C-alpha positions, 0 to 999 in steps of 0.5 A, a space after each residue: 506515512 507508513 514505512 514498508 518494512 517487508 513484503 509478502 512474496 507474490 502479494 499485492 504490494 510486491 506485485 504493485 511494485 512497492 519496495 522495502 523502505 518505501 513510505 506510503 503517503 496516500 491510498 486511493 487519494 486519501 492521505 496516510 499519516 500513520 498505520 491507523 489511517 492505512 487500516 481504516 482505508 483497507 476495508 473489506 469493501 476494497 478487496 479486489 478493487 483497483 486503486 493507487 498508492 502514493 509512496 516516497 522512494 528515495 526522494 521521489 513520489 510514485 503513484 503505483 496501481 494496486 489491488 487490495 487482497 485478503 492476506 493469505 493464511 498459511 
């Protein structure tokens, strides 16, 4: 899993409802065992596409809709 430490204000993760402390366990149905898995799943082809991210939040599993976007520069 990947622990969410912080969120970019107004970014895709925040808009999807992710919170600091969430554990990302799957992206688009694919398991996420660590940061390398998540990086492999977040490819340029996914930018602008909608999918779901599965997280554990305080012992609850949540499926949140999310759209990947390029990180803002600035």
